[in-house]
NUVO-962174 format. One record per atom (N, C-alpha, C): residue in one letter; x, y, z; chain. Coordinates in steps of 0.05 Angstrom, whole numbers, plus 5000, padded with zeros to 4 digits. Layout:
# residues N
   code      X      Y      Z   unit
      a      X      Y      Z      A
...
***
This chain:
# residues 286
   code      X      Y      Z   unit
      m   4262   2501   7185      A
      m   4252   2522   7204      A
      m   4276   2533   7220      A
      l   4293   2515   7230      A
      l   4316   2523   7246      A
      l   4335   2541   7229      A
      t   4338   2534   7204      A
      t   4355   2550   7186      A
      t   4344   2578   7183      A
      v   4318   2580   7180      A
      v   4305   2606   7176      A
      v   4310   2624   7201      A
      v   4305   2612   7225      A
      v   4309   2626   7250      A
      v   4338   2635   7252      A
      r   4356   2617   7245      A
      r   4385   2624   7247      A
      r   4391   2647   7229      A
      e   4381   2647   7204      A
      e   4387   2669   7186      A
      e   4375   2695   7195      A
      q   4351   2694   7206      A
      q   4338   2719   7215      A
      q   4353   2730   7239      A
      l   4361   2713   7258      A
      l   4376   2723   7281      A
      l   4403   2734   7272      A
      g   4416   2720   7254      A
      g   4442   2729   7245      A
      g   4441   2756   7231      A
      q   4420   2760   7214      A
      q   4417   2785   7200      A
      q   4410   2808   7219      A
      a   4394   2802   7239      A
      a   4386   2823   7259      A
      a   4411   2832   7275      A
      l   4427   2812   7283      A
      l   4451   2819   7299      A
      l   4471   2833   7282      A
      f   4474   2825   7257      A
      f   4493   2838   7239      A
      f   4485   2867   7234      A
      r   4459   2872   7231      A
      r   4449   2900   7226      A
      r   4456   2917   7250      A
      r   4453   2906   7274      A
      r   4459   2921   7299      A
      r   4488   2929   7299      A
      v   4506   2911   7292      A
      v   4534   2915   7294      A
      v   4545   2931   7271      A
      a   4536   2925   7247      A
      a   4547   2937   7223      A
      a   4531   2959   7210      A
      g   4506   2962   7218      A
      g   4489   2983   7207      A
      g   4474   2975   7182      A
      p   4457   2992   7172      A
      p   4440   2984   7149      A
      p   4456   2979   7123      A
      d   4480   2991   7121      A
      d   4497   2986   7097      A
      d   4517   2963   7102      A
      g   4513   2948   7123      A
      g   4532   2927   7131      A
      g   4538   2907   7109      A
      p   4517   2896   7095      A
      p   4523   2876   7074      A
      p   4541   2887   7052      A
      a   4535   2911   7043      A
      a   4551   2923   7021      A
      a   4579   2929   7031      A
      t   4581   2939   7056      A
      t   4607   2945   7067      A
      t   4624   2919   7071      A
      r   4611   2898   7080      A
      r   4625   2873   7084      A
      r   4635   2862   7057      A
      a   4619   2864   7036      A
      a   4627   2854   7010      A
      a   4651   2870   7000      A
      r   4651   2896   7004      A
      r   4674   2912   6995      A
      r   4699   2905   7010      A
      i   4696   2903   7037      A
      i   4719   2897   7054      A
      i   4732   2871   7046      A
      h   4716   2850   7043      A
      h   4727   2823   7039      A
      h   4733   2816   7010      A
      h   4720   2829   6991      A
      h   4723   2821   6963      A
      h   4737   2841   6945      A
      a   4741   2865   6954      A
      a   4755   2885   6937      A
      a   4783   2875   6931      A
      p   4792   2876   6907      A
      p   4819   2867   6900      A
      p   4841   2886   6911      A
      g   4864   2875   6917      A
      g   4886   2891   6926      A
      g   4900   2879   6950      A
      p   4925   2888   6956      A
      p   4939   2878   6979      A
      p   4927   2887   7005      A
      r   4931   2871   7026      A
      r   4920   2876   7053      A
      r   4943   2881   7072      A
      w   4937   2894   7094      A
      w   4957   2897   7115      A
      w   4964   2871   7128      A
      f   4944   2852   7128      A
      f   4948   2827   7142      A
      f   4940   2804   7124      A
      d   4958   2784   7123      A
      d   4953   2760   7107      A
      d   4931   2743   7120      A
      p   4918   2726   7105      A
      p   4896   2710   7116      A
      p   4903   2693   7141      A
      d   4929   2686   7144      A
      d   4936   2669   7166      A
      d   4945   2684   7191      A
      r   4942   2711   7191      A
      r   4952   2727   7213      A
      r   4933   2724   7237      A
      p   4944   2724   7262      A
      p   4927   2721   7286      A
      p   4906   2743   7289      A
      i   4911   2767   7279      A
      i   4892   2789   7283      A
      i   4865   2782   7269      A
      r   4867   2767   7247      A
      r   4843   2759   7233      A
      r   4827   2738   7249      A
      t   4842   2720   7262      A
      t   4829   2700   7279      A
      t   4814   2713   7302      A
      v   4828   2731   7316      A
      v   4817   2743   7340      A
      v   4793   2761   7333      A
      h   4797   2779   7314      A
      h   4777   2799   7307      A
      h   4753   2786   7293      A
      g   4755   2762   7283      A
      g   4733   2749   7270      A
      g   4717   2731   7288      A
      d   4724   2730   7314      A
      d   4711   2712   7332      A
      d   4689   2725   7349      A
      a   4669   2710   7357      A
      a   4647   2720   7373      A
      a   4655   2731   7400      A
      s   4679   2723   7409      A
      s   4689   2733   7435      A
      s   4692   2763   7435      A
      m   4693   2775   7411      A
      m   4696   2805   7409      A
      m   4673   2819   7421      A
      f   4649   2807   7422      A
      f   4626   2820   7435      A
      f   4632   2825   7465      A
      i   4644   2806   7478      A
      i   4651   2809   7506      A
      i   4676   2826   7509      A
      g   4696   2821   7492      A
      g   4720   2837   7494      A
      g   4716   2866   7488      A
      g   4699   2873   7470      A
      g   4694   2901   7463      A
      g   4681   2916   7486      A
      l   4661   2903   7499      A
      l   4648   2916   7522      A
      l   4667   2919   7545      A
      s   4684   2899   7550      A
      s   4703   2900   7571      A
      s   4724   2922   7566      A
      a   4731   2925   7540      A
      a   4750   2946   7533      A
      a   4739   2974   7538      A
      l   4714   2978   7533      A
      l   4702   3005   7538      A
      l   4703   3011   7568      A
      l   4698   2991   7585      A
      l   4699   2996   7614      A
      l   4727   3002   7623      A
      l   4746   2987   7612      A
      l   4774   2991   7620      A
      l   4784   3018   7610      A
      q   4778   3025   7586      A
      q   4788   3050   7574      A
      q   4777   3074   7590      A
      s   4753   3071   7601      A
      s   4740   3094   7615      A
      s   4755   3102   7640      A
      l   4774   3086   7649      A
      l   4788   3092   7674      A
      l   4810   3113   7670      A
      h   4816   3120   7646      A
      h   4835   3142   7642      A
      h   4818   3168   7641      A
      p   4822   3186   7660      A
      p   4804   3210   7661      A
      p   4804   3227   7635      A
      l   4827   3229   7622      A
      l   4828   3245   7597      A
      l   4813   3230   7575      A
      a   4817   3204   7572      A
      a   4802   3189   7552      A
      a   4772   3190   7557      A
      m   4764   3187   7582      A
      m   4736   3187   7589      A
      m   4724   3215   7584      A
      a   4738   3236   7590      A
      a   4728   3263   7585      A
      a   4724   3268   7555      A
      a   4742   3257   7538      A
      a   4739   3260   7509      A
      a   4715   3245   7499      A
      v   4711   3221   7510      A
      v   4688   3205   7502      A
      v   4662   3219   7511      A
      a   4661   3227   7536      A
      a   4636   3240   7546      A
      a   4630   3266   7532      A
      g   4650   3280   7524      A
      g   4646   3306   7512      A
      g   4642   3306   7482      A
      h   4651   3285   7468      A
      h   4651   3286   7439      A
      h   4640   3261   7424      A
      s   4637   3238   7438      A
      s   4630   3214   7423      A
      s   4600   3210   7419      A
      g   4583   3222   7435      A
      g   4555   3218   7433      A
      g   4547   3189   7439      A
      y   4561   3176   7458      A
      y   4556   3148   7463      A
      y   4528   3143   7474      A
      r   4517   3163   7488      A
      r   4490   3160   7499      A
      r   4468   3165   7477      A
      g   4472   3186   7462      A
      g   4452   3193   7442      A
      g   4452   3175   7418      A
      d   4476   3163   7411      A
      d   4477   3146   7387      A
      d   4496   3123   7393      A
      p   4490   3106   7412      A
      p   4508   3084   7419      A
      p   4512   3064   7397      A
      w   4490   3059   7382      A
      w   4493   3039   7360      A
      w   4509   3050   7337      A
      g   4506   3076   7332      A
      g   4522   3088   7311      A
      g   4552   3087   7318      A
      r   4558   3091   7343      A
      r   4586   3090   7352      A
      r   4597   3061   7349      A
      l   4580   3042   7357      A
      l   4588   3014   7355      A
      l   4593   3006   7325      A
      q   4575   3015   7308      A
      q   4577   3009   7280      A
      q   4602   3021   7267      A
      r   4609   3046   7275      A
      r   4633   3059   7264      A
      r   4658   3044   7274      A
      t   4658   3037   7300      A
      t   4681   3022   7311      A
      t   4684   2995   7298      A
      s   4662   2980   7295      A
      s   4664   2954   7283      A
      s   4673   2955   7254      A
      t   4664   2976   7240      A
      t   4672   2979   7212      A
      t   4702   2985   7210      A
      f   4711   3003   7228      A
      f   4740   3009   7228      A
      f   4757   2984   7233      A
      l   4749   2968   7253      A
      l   4764   2943   7258      A
      l   4763   2925   7234      A
      a   4740   2922   7222      A
      a   4738   2904   7199      A
      a   4755   2914   7175      A
      v   4754   2940   7170      A
      v   4769   2950   7147      A
      v   4799   2947   7151      A
      t   4809   2954   7175      A
      t   4838   2952   7180      A
      t   4847   2924   7182      A
      t   4830   2906   7191      A
      t   4838   2878   7194      A
      t   4836   2862   7168      A
      y   4815   2867   7152      A
      y   4809   2850   7128      A
      y   4810   2865   7102      A
      g   4807   2892   7103      A
      g   4804   2907   7078      A
      g   4830   2911   7063      A
      t   4828   2924   7040      A
      t   4852   2930   7025      A
      t   4869   2950   7040      A
      a   4895   2950   7033      A
      a   4913   2969   7046      A
      a   4905   2997   7041      A
      a   4895   3003   7017      A
      a   4886   3030   7011      A
      a   4862   3038   7028      A
      d   4842   3020   7030      A
      d   4819   3026   7047      A
      d   4826   3028   7076      A
      a   4844   3011   7086      A
      a   4853   3013   7113      A
      a   4866   3040   7119      A
      q   4883   3049   7101      A
      q   4896   3074   7105      A
      q   4876   3097   7105      A
      r   4856   3096   7087      A
      r   4836   3117   7087      A
      r   4820   3117   7113      A
      a   4814   3094   7124      A
      a   4800   3092   7149      A
      a   4816   3104   7171      A
      v   4842   3099   7172      A
      v   4860   3110   7192      A
      v   4861   3140   7189      A
      d   4863   3150   7165      A
      d   4865   3178   7160      A
      d   4840   3193   7170      A
      r   4817   3180   7166      A
      r   4792   3193   7176      A
      r   4792   3194   7206      A
      v   4800   3173   7219      A
      v   4801   3173   7249      A
      v   4821   3193   7259      A
      r   4844   3195   7246      A
      r   4864   3214   7255      A
      r   4854   3243   7252      A
      g   4839   3247   7231      A
      g   4827   3274   7227      A
      g   4807   3281   7249      A
      i   4791   3261   7257      A
      i   4772   3265   7279      A
      i   4787   3270   7305      A
      h   4807   3254   7311      A
      h   4823   3257   7335      A
      h   4836   3285   7337      A
      e   4845   3294   7314      A
      e   4859   3320   7314      A
      e   4840   3343   7323      A
      r   4814   3340   7317      A
      r   4795   3361   7324      A
      r   4784   3359   7353      A
      i   4788   3336   7366      A
      i   4777   3332   7392      A
      i   4796   3343   7414      A
      r   4789   3365   7425      A
      r   4804   3378   7447      A
      r   4785   3388   7468      A
      g   4795   3391   7492      A
      g   4778   3402   7513      A
      g   4793   3401   7539      A
      t   4777   3405   7561      A
      t   4788   3403   7588      A
      t   4769   3386   7605      A
      t   4781   3373   7624      A
      t   4765   3357   7643      A
      t   4751   3375   7662      A
      a   4734   3364   7679      A
      a   4720   3380   7699      A
      a   4739   3393   7719      A
      e   4763   3381   7721      A
      e   4784   3393   7739      A
      e   4801   3413   7724      A
      g   4795   3418   7698      A
      g   4811   3438   7683      A
      g   4836   3427   7670      A
      v   4839   3401   7669      A
      v   4862   3389   7656      A
      v   4857   3387   7625      A
      p   4874   3398   7609      A
      p   4869   3396   7580      A
      p   4874   3368   7569      A
      y   4859   3362   7548      A
      y   4864   3336   7534      A
      y   4862   3341   7504      A
      h   4875   3323   7489      A
      h   4874   3323   7460      A
      h   4874   3295   7451      A
      a   4853   3287   7436      A
      a   4850   3259   7428      A
      a   4873   3248   7411      A
      a   4888   3266   7398      A
      a   4910   3258   7382      A
      a   4936   3254   7398      A
      d   4936   3259   7424      A
      d   4959   3256   7440      A
      d   4969   3227   7439      A
      p   4994   3222   7430      A
      p   5003   3194   7427      A
      p   5002   3178   7453      A
      h   5007   3192   7476      A
      h   5006   3178   7502      A
      h   4978   3169   7508      A
      l   4958   3186   7503      A
      l   4930   3179   7508      A
      l   4921   3157   7489      A
      l   4929   3159   7464      A
      l   4923   3138   7444      A
      l   4935   3112   7452      A
      g   4959   3113   7465      A
      g   4972   3089   7474      A
      g   4956   3074   7495      A
      w   4943   3089   7513      A
      w   4925   3076   7533      A
      w   4901   3063   7520      A
      v   4888   3078   7502      A
      v   4864   3067   7489      A
      v   4871   3041   7474      A
      h   4894   3042   7459      A
      h   4902   3019   7444      A
      h   4909   2995   7463      A
      s   4925   3000   7484      A
      s   4933   2979   7501      A
      s   4910   2966   7516      A
      a   4891   2983   7525      A
      a   4867   2972   7539      A
      a   4850   2955   7520      A
      e   4847   2965   7495      A
      e   4831   2950   7476      A
      e   4844   2924   7469      A
      t   4870   2924   7462      A
      t   4884   2900   7454      A
      t   4884   2879   7477      A
      d   4889   2888   7501      A
      d   4889   2870   7524      A
      d   4862   2857   7528      A
      s   4841   2873   7525      A
      s   4814   2863   7529      A
      s   4806   2843   7507      A
      f   4812   2849   7482      A
      f   4806   2831   7460      A
      f   4822   2805   7463      A
      l   4847   2807   7471      A
      l   4864   2783   7474      A
      l   4853   2765   7496      A
      r   4847   2776   7519      A
      r   4838   2760   7541      A
      r   4810   2748   7536      A
      a   4793   2763   7521      A
      a   4767   2752   7514      A
      a   4770   2728   7495      A
      h   4788   2731   7476      A
      h   4792   2709   7457      A
      h   4804   2684   7471      A
      e   4822   2689   7489      A
      e   4835   2667   7504      A
      e   4814   2652   7520      A
      r   4795   2666   7531      A
      r   4775   2654   7549      A
      r   4751   2643   7533      A
      y   4742   2657   7512      A
      y   4717   2650   7499      A
      y   4720   2643   7469      A
      g   4744   2646   7458      A
      g   4748   2641   7430      A
      g   4743   2612   7422      A
      a   4734   2609   7397      A
      a   4729   2582   7387      A
      a   4754   2565   7386      A
      r   4777   2579   7378      A
      r   4802   2565   7376      A
      r   4824   2583   7388      A
      p   4827   2582   7415      A
      p   4847   2599   7427      A
      p   4875   2594   7416      A
      l   4891   2615   7414      A
      l   4918   2613   7403      A
      l   4937   2604   7425      A
      d   4961   2596   7416      A
      d   4982   2590   7436      A
      d   4997   2616   7443      A
      a   5017   2614   7460      A
      a   5031   2638   7469      A
      a   5043   2653   7446      A
      a   5055   2639   7428      A
      a   5067   2653   7405      A
      a   5046   2666   7388      A
      g   5023   2654   7386      A
      g   5001   2666   7370      A
      g   4991   2691   7382      A
      y   4989   2692   7409      A
      y   4979   2717   7421      A
      y   5001   2739   7420      A
      d   5026   2731   7422      A
      d   5048   2751   7418      A
      d   5045   2763   7390      A
      a   5040   2745   7370      A
      a   5037   2755   7342      A
      a   5013   2773   7339      A
      y   4992   2766   7354      A
      y   4968   2783   7353      A
      y   4974   2812   7363      A
      v   4989   2814   7385      A
      v   4996   2840   7395      A
      v   5013   2855   7374      A
      a   5032   2840   7361      A
      a   5048   2853   7341      A
      a   5031   2862   7317      A
      d   5011   2847   7310      A
      d   4993   2855   7288      A
      d   4979   2881   7295      A
      t   4968   2883   7320      A
      t   4953   2907   7328      A
      t   4971   2931   7329      A
      a   4997   2927   7334      A
      a   5016   2949   7334      A
      a   5018   2963   7307      A
      r   5014   2947   7286      A
      r   5014   2959   7259      A
      r   4992   2980   7256      A
      v   4968   2975   7266      A
      v   4946   2994   7264      A
      v   4951   3017   7284      A
      a   4961   3010   7308      A
      a   4965   3031   7328      A
      a   4985   3052   7318      A
      e   5007   3043   7306      A
      e   5026   3062   7295      A
      e   5014   3080   7274      A
      a   4998   3068   7257      A
      a   4985   3084   7236      A
      a   4966   3105   7248      A
      l   4955   3099   7272      A
      l   4937   3118   7285      A
      l   4952   3139   7301      A
      g   4978   3136   7305      A
      g   4994   3156   7319      A
      g   5004   3147   7346      A
      v   5002   3122   7353      A
      v   5013   3112   7378      A
      v   5043   3109   7376      A
      s   5058   3119   7395      A
      s   5087   3117   7395      A
      s   5096   3091   7408      A
      d   5111   3076   7393      A
      d   5123   3051   7403      A
      d   5103   3033   7417      A
      p   5082   3024   7403      A
      p   5062   3006   7416      A
      p   5075   2979   7424      A
      p   5063   2966   7444      A
      p   5074   2939   7451      A
      p   5072   2919   7428      A
      r   5091   2901   7428      A
      r   5093   2882   7405      A
      r   5092   2853   7414      A
      d   5089   2847   7440      A
      d   5083   2820   7449      A
      d   5068   2823   7475      A
      r   5059   2800   7485      A
      r   5041   2800   7508      A
      r   5055   2811   7533      A
      r   5081   2805   7536      A
      r   5095   2816   7560      A
      r   5096   2846   7559      A
      e   5103   2857   7536      A
      e   5104   2886   7533      A
      e   5076   2898   7537      A
      l   5055   2885   7528      A
      l   5028   2895   7532      A
      l   5021   2896   7561      A
      s   5027   2875   7576      A
      s   5022   2875   7605      A
      s   5037   2897   7619      A
      e   5062   2901   7611      A
      e   5078   2922   7624      A
      e   5067   2949   7617      A
      r   5057   2953   7593      A
      r   5047   2979   7585      A
      r   5022   2986   7600      A
      v   5004   2966   7603      A
      v   4979   2971   7618      A
      v   4987   2978   7647      A
      a   5006   2964   7658      A
      a   5014   2969   7686      A
      a   5026   2997   7688      A
      a   5040   3006   7668      A
      a   5053   3033   7668      A
      a   5033   3056   7670      A
      y   5009   3051   7660      A
      y   4988   3071   7661      A
      y   4973   3072   7688      A
      r   4977   3052   7705      A
      r   4960   3049   7728      A
      r   4959   3074   7746      A
      h   4982   3088   7749      A
      h   4982   3111   7766      A
      h   4966   3135   7755      A
      e   4958   3133   7729      A
      e   4943   3154   7717      A
      e   4913   3149   7718      A
      l   4905   3125   7726      A
      l   4877   3116   7724      A
      l   4862   3121   7749      A
      r   4836   3128   7745      A
      r   4817   3130   7767      A
      r   4789   3130   7755      A
      a   4771   3123   7772      A
      a   4743   3122   7763      A
      a   4730   3149   7769      A
      t   4728   3166   7749      A
      t   4714   3191   7752      A
      t   4684   3186   7753      A
      s   4669   3207   7759      A
      s   4640   3205   7759      A
      s   4630   3198   7730      A
      e   4644   3209   7710      A
      e   4637   3203   7682      A
      e   4642   3173   7676      A
      a   4664   3162   7687      A
      a   4669   3134   7682      A
      a   4648   3116   7694      A
      r   4640   3122   7719      A
      r   4620   3106   7732      A
      r   4593   3109   7719      A
      a   4587   3133   7709      A
      a   4562   3137   7695      A
      a   4562   3121   7669      A
      a   4585   3120   7655      A
      a   4587   3105   7631      A
      a   4583   3075   7636      A
      a   4595   3066   7659      A
      a   4592   3037   7666      A
      a   4563   3031   7672      A
      r   4549   3048   7686      A
      r   4520   3043   7692      A
      r   4505   3042   7666      A
      f   4511   3060   7647      A
      f   4496   3060   7622      A
      f   4502   3034   7606      A
      l   4527   3026   7604      A
      l   4534   3003   7589      A
      l   4524   2977   7601      A
      l   4524   2976   7627      A
      l   4517   2950   7641      A
      l   4488   2948   7648      A
      f   4475   2970   7655      A
      f   4448   2968   7667      A
      f   4427   2984   7651      A
      q   4435   3001   7633      A
      q   4416   3018   7618      A
      q   4420   3016   7588      A
      p   4424   2993   7577      A
      p   4430   2991   7548      A
      p   4405   2998   7532      A
      p   4408   3012   7510      A
      p   4384   3019   7493      A
      p   4375   2995   7477      A
      l   4363   2976   7491      A
      l   4354   2951   7479      A
      l   4326   2944   7487      A
      p   4312   2929   7470      A
      p   4285   2919   7478      A
      p   4288   2901   7502      A
      l   4267   2901   7518      A
      l   4267   2884   7543      A
      l   4272   2855   7536      A
      a   4262   2846   7514      A
      a   4264   2817   7507      A
      a   4293   2808   7504      A
      v   4311   2825   7496      A
      v   4338   2816   7491      A
      v   4357   2825   7514      A
      r   4347   2839   7534      A
      r   4365   2848   7555      A
      r   4377   2825   7571      A
      p   4363   2803   7576      A
      p   4376   2781   7590      A
      p   4401   2771   7575      A
      f   4398   2769   7548      A
      f   4421   2760   7531      A
      f   4444   2780   7534      A
      y   4438   2806   7532      A
      y   4458   2827   7536      A
      y   4470   2826   7564      A
      g   4453   2821   7584      A
      g   4462   2820   7611      A
      g   4483   2798   7615      A
      g   4480   2776   7601      A
      g   4500   2755   7603      A
      g   4527   2764   7591      A
      l   4526   2778   7569      A
      l   4550   2788   7557      A
      l   4563   2809   7576      A
      a   4547   2826   7587      A
      a   4557   2847   7605      A
      a   4570   2835   7630      A
      a   4557   2815   7641      A
      a   4569   2802   7665      A
      a   4596   2790   7659      A
      n   4599   2779   7635      A
      n   4625   2767   7628      A
      n   4645   2788   7621      A
      a   4636   2811   7610      A
      a   4655   2833   7605      A
      a   4666   2843   7631      A
      v   4650   2845   7652      A
      v   4659   2853   7678      A
      v   4678   2833   7690      A
      a   4671   2807   7687      A
      a   4688   2786   7698      A
      a   4716   2785   7684      A
      l   4717   2796   7660      A
      l   4743   2796   7645      A
      l   4761   2819   7655      A
      l   4750   2839   7668      A
      l   4767   2861   7677      A
      l   4788   2853   7697      A
      p   4811   2866   7698      A
      p   4830   2862   7719      A
      p   4817   2869   7746      A
      p   4824   2855   7768      A
      p   4812   2861   7794      A
      p   4814   2890   7802      A
      w   4836   2903   7797      A
      w   4839   2931   7805      A
      w   4820   2949   7789      A
      a   4814   2942   7765      A
      a   4795   2958   7749      A
      a   4767   2955   7760      A
      r   4760   2931   7768      A
      r   4734   2926   7779      A
      r   4730   2941   7805      A
      r   4751   2942   7821      A
      r   4749   2957   7846      A
      r   4744   2986   7841      A
      m   4758   2997   7822      A
      m   4755   3026   7815      A
      m   4727   3032   7807      A
      l   4714   3014   7792      A
      l   4687   3019   7781      A
      l   4665   3009   7800      A
      w   4673   3000   7824      A
      w   4654   2990   7844      A
      w   4638   2966   7833      A
      l   4653   2948   7820      A
      l   4640   2924   7809      A
      l   4653   2900   7822      A
      p   4642   2892   7845      A
      p   4655   2871   7862      A
      p   4654   2844   7848      A
      r   4673   2827   7856      A
      r   4674   2800   7846      A
      r   4660   2781   7866      A
      v   4644   2763   7855      A
      v   4631   2742   7871      A
      v   4641   2715   7860      A
      p   4663   2705   7871      A
      p   4677   2682   7859      A
      p   4660   2658   7852      A
      v   4644   2649   7872      A
      v   4629   2624   7867      A
      v   4608   2628   7845      A
      v   4594   2651   7846      A
      v   4574   2657   7825      A
      v   4587   2659   7798      A
      e   4609   2673   7797      A
      e   4622   2677   7771      A
      e   4633   2650   7759      A
      d   4645   2635   7776      A
      d   4656   2609   7767      A
      d   4635   2589   7758      A
      l   4612   2589   7772      A
      l   4592   2569   7767      A
      l   4571   2578   7746      A
      t   4567   2604   7743      A
      t   4546   2613   7725      A
      t   4555   2633   7704      A
      v   4571   2653   7712      A
      v   4577   2674   7693      A
      v   4594   2664   7670      A
      r   4617   2651   7676      A
      r   4634   2642   7655      A
      r   4621   2621   7636      A
      p   4607   2601   7647      A
      p   4593   2583   7629      A
      p   4572   2597   7612      A
      t   4559   2617   7623      A
      t   4540   2633   7607      A
      t   4554   2647   7584      A
      g   4577   2658   7590      A
      g   4592   2672   7569      A
      g   4600   2653   7547      A
      q   4608   2629   7554      A
      q   4616   2609   7534      A
      q   4592   2600   7517      A
      a   4569   2597   7531      A
      a   4545   2590   7516      A
      a   4536   2612   7497      A
      l   4537   2637   7507      A
      l   4529   2660   7490      A
      l   4547   2663   7466      A
      t   4573   2661   7469      A
      t   4591   2664   7446      A
      t   4587   2641   7426      A
      r   4581   2617   7436      A
      r   4575   2595   7417      A
      r   4550   2602   7402      A
      t   4530   2613   7415      A
      t   4505   2620   7402      A
      t   4509   2642   7381      A
      i   4524   2662   7388      A
      i   4530   2684   7369      A
      i   4545   2672   7345      A
      r   4564   2655   7350      A
      r   4580   2643   7329      A
      r   4562   2627   7310      A
      w   4543   2614   7322      A
      w   4524   2597   7306      A
      w   4507   2614   7288      A
      v   4495   2635   7300      A
      v   4476   2651   7284      A
      v   4490   2668   7263      A
      m   4516   2675   7268      A
      m   4530   2693   7250      A
      m   4545   2677   7228      A
      t   4546   2651   7230      A
      t   4559   2635   7209      A
      t   4538   2625   7189      A
      p   4541   2632   7164      A
      p   4521   2623   7144      A
      p   4521   2593   7143      A
      p   4497   2581   7141      A
      p   4496   2552   7139      A
      p   4509   2542   7113      A
      r   4521   2519   7114      A
      r   4533   2508   7090      A
      r   4511   2498   7071      A
      p   4514   2503   7045      A
      p   4494   2494   7026      A
      p   4493   2463   7026      A
      s   4469   2453   7025      A
      s   4467   2424   7025      A
      s   4475   2412   6998      A
      g   4487   2389   6998      A
      g   4496   2376   6974      A
      g   4474   2362   6960      A
      p   4480   2350   6937      A
      p   4459   2336   6922      A
      p   4451   2311   6937      A
      t   4426   2304   6936      A
      t   4415   2280   6949      A
      t   4417   2257   6931      A
***
């Protein structure tokens, strides 16, 4: 009975993240013959294959929203409110293809994204122009995402890496970032921290960013029965943010509550996700 429940939960969660074609897409990504951008022992495979990505991804969206030009592009062109699951599925597929897929499939995925970025142009409410293909803007999106994934894995990962492993993870992500058009992406954790800090003077919480935070944290398009589960992930995504980012988004820290309840909840939730998403081992002969 427990195995059946586990399989049903795992399939339901996988459909949410990967979409209705998820099983076929997963089979193609992992089993198609050909060279890959990353060998099986590379840290990017460890980080991107862990349940901590559920928290890291949500935290990354909140952090990325603090760049007014990036947030204007998302608000104006991504359809995150009208089709949030579709956006999640496209993002998760891109990460999976570039991390685990063949080099040819990874390059095709990058080319598709670059084509989309090239078409996304506009102006903010203040009249400032933006272009999604701008290498500097792409650099912020990449740095915020990489930093969030790394810190989530360090805190909630099943097997956290050592310092050299996380440096290597940043170097791995730079391979994808360069293919997407980022100029000179950071290649170790120190450079990543310095790069995030270098963007600080450009960041602020616009009304669009705060609206996106309210939607992501308090108005998710989910059935009521699973909202407590999502709420635990969301609370941990907020706790993962740098203190200055939380202040910008009006998301105050409550130290005692977070230390005693939020973080343990995040660890329990990621263990649960890991359990339901891992196929049970076939039983041996009796």
